[in-house]
C-alpha positions in Angstrom: 46.3 7.3 -18.0 44.9 4.2 -18.8 45.3 4.0 -22.4 46.1 0.5 -23.0 43.6 -1.3 -20.6 39.9 -2.5 -20.9 37.2 -0.3 -19.1 36.8 -2.7 -16.2 35.4 -2.0 -13.4 38.3 -1.6 -11.2 39.7 1.0 -14.0 36.5 2.4 -14.4 36.6 2.5 -9.9 40.5 3.6 -10.6 40.0 6.7 -13.2 36.7 8.1 -11.1 38.7 8.4 -8.3 42.4 9.4 -9.2 42.4 13.5 -7.9 41.2 15.2 -11.2 38.8 13.1 -12.4 36.7 16.1 -13.7 39.1 17.8 -15.5 40.0 14.7 -17.4 36.8 14.0 -18.0 35.8 17.7 -18.9 39.1 17.4 -21.4 37.7 14.1 -22.9 34.5 15.1 -23.7 35.6 18.6 -25.3 38.4 16.6 -27.5 36.0 14.0 -28.2 33.1 15.9 -29.3 31.0 16.3 -32.8 28.2 18.3 -33.8 26.4 13.9 -33.3 26.4 15.4 -29.5 23.4 17.9 -29.5 21.2 14.7 -31.1 22.1 11.9 -29.1 22.6 13.7 -26.0 18.6 14.5 -25.3 18.3 10.9 -26.8 20.3 9.7 -24.1 18.0 11.6 -21.3 15.0 10.4 -22.9 15.9 7.0 -22.8 17.0 7.5 -19.0 13.3 9.0 -18.9 12.0 6.0 -20.6 13.6 3.6 -18.3 13.2 5.5 -15.2 9.8 5.2 -15.5 9.6 1.7 -16.5 10.7 1.2 -13.6 8.8 3.0 -11.8 5.9 1.3 -13.2 7.0 -1.8 -12.9 7.8 -1.8 -9.5 4.1 -0.2 -8.7 2.1 -2.9 -11.2 4.6 -5.5 -9.1 2.8 -3.8 -5.4 -0.3 -4.0 -6.8 0.3 -7.2 -7.3 1.4 -8.4 -3.7 -1.1 -5.4 -2.7 -4.3 -5.7 -5.0 -6.4 -2.9 -2.3 -3.4 -0.3 -2.7 -4.6 -0.1 -6.1 -7.3 2.5 -5.8 -4.6 4.5 -3.0 -1.9 5.3 -5.2 -2.1 9.3 -4.1 -2.0 8.2 -0.6 0.3 5.8 -0.3 2.4 9.0 -2.9 1.5 11.7 -0.4 3.3 13.5 2.3 6.8 13.1 2.5 8.9 11.5 0.8 9.6 7.6 3.1 12.4 4.8 2.5 10.8 2.5 0.7 9.5 5.7 -1.8 12.5 6.2 -2.1 13.7 2.5 -2.2 11.3 1.9 -5.2 11.2 5.6 -7.2 14.6 6.8 -6.9 16.8 4.4 -7.1 16.3 2.6 -10.2 17.3 6.0 -11.3 21.1 5.1 -11.1 19.8 2.7 -12.7 18.6 3.5 -15.8 21.9 5.4 -16.3 23.8 3.1 -17.8 20.8 2.0 -19.3 19.9 4.6 -21.1 23.3 6.3 -22.6 23.8 2.5 -23.9 20.8 2.8 -25.3 22.0 6.1 -26.9 25.1 5.1 -27.9 23.5 2.0 -30.2 21.7 4.1 -31.4 24.2 6.7 -32.4 25.9 3.3 -33.8 22.8 2.7 -36.4 23.7 6.2 -37.8 26.4 5.8 -40.3 27.5 9.1 -40.9 27.1 9.6 -36.9 29.3 6.5 -36.4 32.0 7.9 -38.7 32.5 10.9 -36.9 32.3 9.5 -33.6 35.0 7.1 -34.0 36.9 8.7 -36.1 37.6 11.9 -33.4 37.8 8.5 -30.6 41.0 7.9 -31.9 43.6 7.8 -29.2 41.1 8.2 -26.5 40.9 6.1 -23.7 37.2 4.1 -24.0 35.6 6.7 -25.9 35.2 4.5 -29.0 32.1 3.3 -29.7 33.0 -0.2 -27.8 34.8 1.2 -25.2 32.0 3.0 -24.4 29.8 0.5 -24.7 32.2 -1.6 -22.4 31.7 0.2 -19.7 28.4 1.2 -18.8 27.5 -2.5 -19.4 30.2 -2.7 -16.7 28.6 -0.4 -14.7 25.5 -0.9 -15.7 26.3 -5.1 -13.3 26.7 -3.5 -10.8 24.3 -0.1 -10.9 21.3 -2.8 -12.4 21.0 -4.9 -9.8 21.0 -2.5 -6.9 18.5 -0.9 -9.0 16.3 -4.0 -9.3 16.5 -5.4 -5.6 16.5 -2.1 -3.9 12.5 -1.3 -6.0 11.8 -5.0 -5.2 12.3 -4.2 -2.0 10.0 -0.7 -1.8 7.3 -2.5 -3.7 7.2 -4.7 -0.6 7.5 -2.7 2.5 5.4 0.4 0.8 2.6 1.2 2.8 3.3 -1.1 5.5 
């Protein structure tokens, strides 16, 4: 569909919104699957989790820096049903963690020569499946998702308990 095109935000959005995306994505993944995915996919999800926790800790630190009296009230502030501030501060940044975690996992895979060779061999002729194409697509997604996640976390830190 977009074989010669760069993974720009417009092309990524067009790919995501064109009917049949999930079937194309599944076929793309099946055609580029290697044994190294068994190693690096869990690492990617682990990196996402670590990044998400880091965002949460940072936003909590920011909140306590602004409102020092709340440092002892964590359980009270987090108890009950979820507030908008909690959603902004802790859940929305999870979307910002996605591209960062997978960028990190891909970079770690690239550092392992046998994994790099296997993935590059399978990616030949596949849309955005090369290391460079995948990293560019993830980076461009991060350009949108990370600022949104950071802005929401800062806003949540300002609103929490107020």
